[in-house]
C-alpha positions in Angstrom: 23.9 64.6 0.9 22.6 67.0 3.4 21.5 66.1 6.9 17.9 67.1 6.1 17.8 64.9 3.1 19.3 62.0 5.0 16.8 62.5 7.8 13.9 62.6 5.3 15.1 59.4 3.5 15.5 57.7 6.9 12.0 58.8 7.9 10.5 57.6 4.7 12.3 54.3 4.9 11.2 53.9 8.5 7.5 54.7 7.6 7.6 52.4 4.6 9.2 49.7 6.8 6.5 50.1 9.4 3.7 50.0 6.8 5.1 47.1 4.9 6.3 45.0 7.8 2.8 43.5 8.5 2.3 42.8 4.8 5.6 41.1 4.6 5.0 39.2 7.8 1.6 38.1 6.5 3.0 36.9 3.2 5.8 34.9 5.0 3.2 33.4 7.4 0.9 32.4 4.5 3.8 30.8 2.6 4.8 28.9 5.8 1.3 27.7 6.3 1.1 26.5 2.6 4.5 24.7 3.0 3.3 23.1 6.3 0.0 22.0 4.7 1.9 20.5 1.7 4.2 18.7 4.1 1.2 17.3 6.1 -0.4 16.2 2.8 2.7 14.3 1.7 3.0 12.8 5.2 -0.6 11.7 5.1 -0.2 10.2 1.6 2.9 8.3 2.8 1.0 7.0 5.9 -1.9 5.9 3.7 0.4 4.1 1.3 2.3 2.5 4.2 -0.9 1.3 5.8 -2.2 0.0 2.5 1.1 -1.9 1.9 1.1 -3.4 5.4 -2.5 -4.5 5.1 -2.0 -5.9 1.6 1.2 -7.7 2.5 -0.5 -9.2 5.6 -3.6 -10.2 3.7 -1.6 -11.7 0.8 0.5 -13.8 3.2 -2.4 -14.9 5.3 -4.4 -16.0 2.2 -1.3 -17.8 0.8 -0.8 -19.6 4.2 -4.4 -20.6 4.5 -4.5 -21.7 0.9 -1.5 -23.9 1.5 -3.1 -25.3 4.6 -6.3 -26.0 2.7 -4.4 -27.8 0.0 -2.5 -30.0 2.5 -5.8 -30.8 4.2 -7.5 -31.6 0.9 -4.6 -33.8 0.0 -4.9 -35.6 3.3 -8.7 -35.7 3.1 -9.2 -33.8 6.4 -10.5 -30.5 5.0 -13.6 -29.4 7.0 -16.0 -26.5 7.5 -13.8 -24.7 9.9 -10.9 -24.6 7.3 -13.4 -23.5 4.6 -14.6 -20.6 6.8 -11.1 -19.5 7.6 -10.0 -19.6 3.9 -13.2 -17.7 2.9 -12.6 -15.1 5.5 -8.9 -14.7 4.4 -10.1 -14.5 0.8 -12.5 -11.7 1.5 -10.0 -9.8 3.7 -7.4 -10.2 0.9 -9.9 -9.0 -1.8 -10.8 -6.0 0.4 -7.2 -5.0 1.0 -6.4 -5.4 -2.6 -9.3 -3.1 -3.6 -8.3 -0.5 -1.0 -4.7 -0.5 -2.2 -5.8 0.2 -5.8 -6.8 3.7 -4.7 -3.6 4.8 -3.1 -0.6 2.8 -4.5 1.5 3.4 -7.6 0.9 1.3 -10.7 4.2 -0.7 -10.4 3.1 -2.0 -7.0 -0.4 -2.8 -8.5 1.3 -4.7 -11.3 3.2 -6.9 -8.8 0.0 -7.3 -6.8 -2.0 -8.3 -9.9 0.6 -10.9 -10.7 0.3 -12.4 -7.2 -3.5 -12.1 -7.3 -3.7 -14.0 -10.6 -1.6 -16.9 -9.1 -3.5 -17.0 -5.8 -6.9 -16.8 -7.5 -6.0 -19.6 -9.9 -4.9 -21.9 -7.1 -7.9 -21.0 -5.0 -10.1 -22.0 -7.9 -8.4 -25.3 -8.0 -8.8 -25.8 -4.3 -12.5 -25.1 -4.6 -12.9 -27.6 -7.4 -11.0 -30.2 -5.5 -13.2 -29.6 -2.4 -16.3 -30.0 -4.5 -15.0 -33.1 -6.2 -14.9 -31.4 -9.6 -11.2 -31.3 -10.2 -10.2 -30.8 -13.8 -7.8 -33.0 -15.7 -4.3 -32.9 -14.1 -5.6 -30.9 -11.1 -4.6 -32.3 -7.7 -3.8 -30.9 -4.3 -0.2 -31.9 -4.8 0.1 -30.0 -8.1 -1.7 -27.0 -6.6 0.8 -27.0 -3.8 3.7 -27.0 -6.3 2.0 -24.1 -8.2 1.6 -22.2 -4.9 5.3 -22.7 -4.1 6.1 -21.2 -7.5 3.9 -18.1 -6.6 6.1 -17.4 -3.5 8.6 -15.3 -5.4 5.7 -13.0 -6.4 5.0 -12.4 -2.7 8.7 -11.5 -2.2 8.7 -9.2 -5.2 5.6 -7.4 -4.1 7.0 -6.9 -0.6 10.4 -5.7 -2.0 8.7 -3.2 -4.3 6.6 -1.9 -1.4 9.6 -1.5 0.8 11.5 0.4 -1.9 8.6 2.7 -2.5 8.6 3.5 1.2 12.3 4.2 1.2 13.3 1.1 3.2 16.8 0.1 2.3 18.6 -3.1 3.4 
């Protein structure tokens, strides 16, 4: 190869490098922005899921606790308006968190939540009938408390599945 040819090739490579450097830089920057945007989207989805799990877990446990308190008070014949209001507020909060979670959580979490929801709703209906003096055959506060105790593993299962989905390991 002659010096003139080498110089020409070097000049052409230099010119092409100068011309294509901005294009290459732009493409790399665009790719980086896309990756950053995807990372931000995944992070936001994770945060939404975690917030939904936290709210749903808190609401489920609060509803469970107030339902248990209501049943104890119904059994002891000391259930009043204040307790009714507290339970109703917890029921509404629980229902709203459950509805919100349905939009952002995976189906397996919803299945666990539905299982718990079915149990809590059934026991809540018994508590309402007991409060109104319209208990069905075999329905009592004591039996409802036993049924509520049997629902506790569903709370634990739901929490465990949520934690696993978030990557929390014991």
